[in-house]
C-alpha positions as CSV (number, residue, x, y, z in Angstrom):
1,M,-23.8,4.6,-9.1
2,Q,-21.5,7.1,-7.4
3,P,-19.7,5.9,-4.3
4,L,-20.6,7.6,-1.0
5,S,-18.0,8.8,1.5
6,S,-19.7,6.7,4.2
7,E,-19.3,3.4,2.3
8,P,-16.5,1.0,3.1
9,R,-13.6,0.7,0.7
10,Y,-11.4,-2.3,0.0
11,A,-7.9,-2.6,-1.3
12,I,-5.7,-5.4,-2.4
13,Y,-2.2,-4.9,-0.9
14,F,1.0,-6.7,-0.4
15,A,2.1,-6.8,3.2
16,P,5.0,-8.7,4.8
17,P,4.3,-11.4,7.4
18,F,2.8,-9.8,10.5
19,E,5.1,-11.7,12.9
20,G,8.2,-10.6,11.0
21,A,10.7,-7.9,11.9
22,L,9.8,-5.7,8.9
23,W,6.1,-5.5,9.7
24,Q,6.8,-5.0,13.4
25,L,9.4,-2.3,13.0
26,A,7.5,-0.4,10.2
27,S,4.3,-0.6,12.1
28,R,5.9,0.9,15.2
29,W,7.5,3.6,13.0
30,L,4.0,4.5,11.8
31,G,2.5,4.2,15.2
32,R,-0.2,1.7,14.2
33,D,-0.5,-2.0,13.5
34,A,-3.0,-2.4,10.7
35,A,-3.4,-6.1,11.4
36,T,-4.5,-5.6,15.0
37,G,-5.7,-2.0,14.8
38,Q,-3.6,-1.1,17.9
39,R,-1.9,2.2,18.3
40,L,1.8,1.8,19.0
41,Q,4.4,4.0,20.6
42,Q,6.6,5.4,17.9
43,P,10.4,5.1,18.3
44,R,12.4,8.0,19.7
45,I,15.0,8.3,17.0
46,G,16.6,11.0,14.9
47,G,15.9,13.8,17.4
48,F,12.2,14.0,16.3
49,S,9.6,14.9,18.9
50,P,6.8,12.4,19.3
51,T,4.4,15.1,18.0
52,H,6.4,15.8,14.9
53,L,7.0,12.1,14.1
54,A,3.2,11.5,14.4
55,E,2.6,14.4,12.0
56,I,4.9,13.2,9.2
57,T,3.7,9.6,9.4
58,A,-0.1,10.3,9.9
59,D,-1.2,9.7,6.4
60,A,0.9,6.6,5.9
61,A,-0.3,5.2,9.2
62,R,-3.9,5.6,8.1
63,Y,-3.3,3.3,5.2
64,G,-1.2,0.8,7.1
65,F,2.2,-0.6,6.1
66,H,1.7,-2.0,2.6
67,A,2.5,-1.9,-1.1
68,T,-0.6,-1.2,-3.3
69,L,-1.6,-3.9,-5.9
70,K,-5.1,-2.7,-6.5
71,A,-5.9,0.8,-5.0
72,P,-8.9,1.3,-2.7
73,F,-12.3,1.0,-4.2
74,V,-16.0,0.9,-3.2
75,L,-17.7,-2.4,-4.1
76,A,-19.9,-2.4,-7.2
77,P,-23.6,-2.9,-6.7
78,G,-24.4,-6.6,-6.1
79,C,-20.9,-7.5,-4.9
80,T,-20.2,-8.5,-1.4
81,P,-17.1,-8.6,0.7
82,D,-17.3,-12.4,0.9
83,D,-17.5,-12.6,-2.9
84,L,-14.4,-10.5,-3.2
85,A,-12.5,-12.5,-0.6
86,A,-13.5,-15.8,-2.3
87,R,-12.2,-14.4,-5.7
88,I,-8.9,-13.4,-4.1
89,E,-8.5,-16.7,-2.4
90,A,-8.9,-18.5,-5.7
91,F,-6.5,-16.1,-7.3
92,A,-3.9,-16.7,-4.6
93,T,-4.4,-20.4,-4.5
94,A,-3.4,-20.6,-8.2
95,R,-0.3,-18.5,-7.8
96,A,3.2,-19.6,-6.8
97,A,5.5,-17.7,-4.4
98,F,8.4,-15.9,-6.0
99,R,11.6,-14.1,-5.0
100,A,11.7,-10.3,-5.0
101,P,14.8,-8.0,-5.1
102,P,16.1,-6.4,-1.8
103,L,14.2,-3.5,-0.3
104,V,15.9,-0.1,-0.1
105,L,14.8,3.3,1.0
106,G,13.8,5.7,-1.8
107,V,12.1,9.0,-2.4
108,L,8.9,9.3,-4.5
109,G,7.2,12.6,-4.9
110,G,8.9,14.0,-1.8
111,F,7.9,11.1,0.6
112,I,10.1,8.3,1.8
113,A,9.2,4.7,1.0
114,L,10.8,1.3,0.7
115,V,11.2,0.4,-2.9
116,L,12.8,-2.5,-4.8
117,E,16.5,-2.3,-5.5
118,R,15.8,-3.3,-9.1
119,P,12.7,-4.0,-11.2
120,S,10.8,-7.2,-10.6
121,P,8.9,-8.7,-13.5
122,A,7.2,-11.1,-11.1
123,F,5.9,-8.3,-8.9
124,Q,4.8,-6.3,-11.9
125,A,2.8,-9.3,-13.2
126,L,1.2,-9.7,-9.7
127,A,0.2,-6.0,-9.7
128,D,-1.1,-6.1,-13.2
129,A,-3.2,-9.2,-12.6
130,S,-4.5,-7.7,-9.3
131,V,-5.8,-4.6,-11.2
132,A,-7.4,-6.5,-14.0
133,Q,-8.8,-9.6,-12.4
134,F,-10.8,-7.9,-9.6
135,D,-12.0,-4.9,-11.6
136,D,-15.6,-6.2,-11.9
137,F,-15.8,-5.7,-8.1
138,R,-14.9,-2.0,-8.4
139,C,-17.6,0.8,-8.4
140,P,-16.5,3.7,-10.6
141,P,-15.1,6.6,-8.6
142,A,-17.2,9.7,-8.1
143,A,-16.5,12.7,-10.4
144,A,-15.0,14.6,-7.5
145,E,-12.4,11.8,-7.0
146,I,-11.5,11.8,-10.7
147,E,-11.0,15.6,-10.6
148,R,-8.9,15.3,-7.4
149,R,-6.6,12.9,-9.2
150,R,-6.4,15.1,-12.3
151,A,-5.6,18.1,-10.2
152,A,-2.4,16.4,-9.0
153,G,-1.1,16.5,-12.5
154,L,-1.3,13.4,-14.8
155,T,0.3,12.5,-18.1
156,P,-2.1,11.8,-20.9
157,R,-1.5,8.0,-20.4
158,Q,-2.1,8.2,-16.7
159,D,-5.4,10.0,-17.4
160,Q,-6.4,7.2,-19.7
161,L,-5.6,4.7,-17.0
162,L,-7.6,6.7,-14.5
163,T,-10.6,6.7,-16.8
164,R,-10.4,3.0,-17.5
165,W,-9.2,1.5,-14.2
166,G,-10.2,4.2,-11.6
167,Y,-6.5,4.8,-10.7
168,P,-3.7,6.4,-12.7
169,Y,-0.8,4.5,-11.4
170,V,-1.3,1.0,-12.8
171,F,0.4,-1.2,-15.3
172,E,3.4,0.6,-16.8
173,A,2.7,3.5,-14.4
174,W,2.9,1.3,-11.3
175,Q,5.9,1.3,-9.0
176,F,6.3,-0.9,-6.0
177,H,6.6,1.2,-2.8
178,M,5.8,0.9,0.9
179,T,5.2,4.4,2.1
180,L,6.8,5.5,5.4
181,T,6.2,9.3,5.5
182,G,4.2,12.1,4.0
183,P,5.8,14.7,1.7
184,L,9.0,16.2,3.3
185,D,11.2,19.1,2.3
186,T,14.7,18.3,1.2
187,G,16.5,19.0,4.4
188,E,14.1,17.1,6.7
189,R,13.9,14.3,4.2
190,A,17.7,13.6,4.5
191,R,17.4,13.5,8.3
192,V,14.4,11.2,8.3
193,Q,16.0,8.9,5.7
194,A,19.2,8.6,7.8
195,A,17.1,7.7,10.9
196,L,15.0,5.2,9.0
197,D,18.1,3.6,7.4
198,E,19.5,2.8,10.9
199,Y,16.1,1.9,12.4
200,L,15.0,-0.6,9.6
201,K,18.5,-2.1,9.1
202,P,17.8,-5.2,11.2
203,A,14.7,-6.1,9.0
204,L,16.2,-5.5,5.6
205,T,18.3,-8.3,3.9
206,D,20.9,-8.0,1.2
207,G,19.5,-10.8,-0.8
208,D,16.2,-11.6,-2.5
209,W,13.2,-12.4,-0.3
210,A,10.0,-14.4,-0.6
211,V,6.6,-13.0,-1.7
212,D,4.1,-15.7,-0.8
213,A,0.7,-14.0,-0.1
214,I,-1.5,-11.0,-0.7
215,C,-3.9,-9.2,1.6
216,L,-7.3,-7.6,1.5
217,F,-7.7,-4.4,3.6
218,R,-10.9,-2.7,4.5
219,Q,-11.7,0.9,5.4
220,E,-15.0,1.5,7.1
221,N,-15.4,5.0,5.8
222,R,-13.2,7.7,4.3
223,G,-12.2,9.0,7.7
224,A,-11.3,5.6,9.2
225,P,-7.9,3.8,9.0
226,F,-7.5,0.8,6.8
227,R,-7.4,-2.6,8.6
228,L,-6.4,-6.0,7.5
229,W,-9.4,-8.0,6.4
230,A,-7.7,-11.3,5.4
231,R,-4.4,-12.7,4.2
232,F,-4.3,-15.1,1.2
233,P,-1.2,-17.4,0.9
234,F,0.0,-18.4,-2.6
235,Q,-0.4,-22.2,-2.9
236,A,0.5,-23.2,-6.5
């Protein structure tokens, strides 16, 4: 079965606590709170006009503030959202919270994101398990989606991962990141990064921080924004 563009998609994400400073500041930067669905007034910083800031954050805002654990997918035939939520709840209940390295601003493929200051085996293990343990819920992507991914330029290994898991940036190709902009040219990237560094400073700590939950997000159709479906605390 090939997924249709009108079908909902689901994604397993990490997102920080919604009442915390990081979620609040990052959501305002993006102009949308994915937990409530509300549009937010973006900050007036860095000399950027409201129109331009909305343009450079539009794609990131559509996905909501998050780090991908299992990329968006259409549910396989016979699977229901409630079944998926129940599986994630059992998965989270059996996992223990862990400490992650500090978040810092970085550049990936021309866009700005929050990344980990150093590698985290615990986060890597969480991402790996999220890809593998929920894959029976994933409908294989359409041929057009596969070709779109390949057109972006993949290594032979990434192509293998795409074929097997429906997404090329998993396991050793995965990197934790929380996207804050679309692709920017070098000069503008420096300006935006300087503005973000100052803006997010109150929410970023110098020490390790707790990872104690994962989230299920839902997109009603390919043109819709992603919304929080449920949050699942770790309870082991």
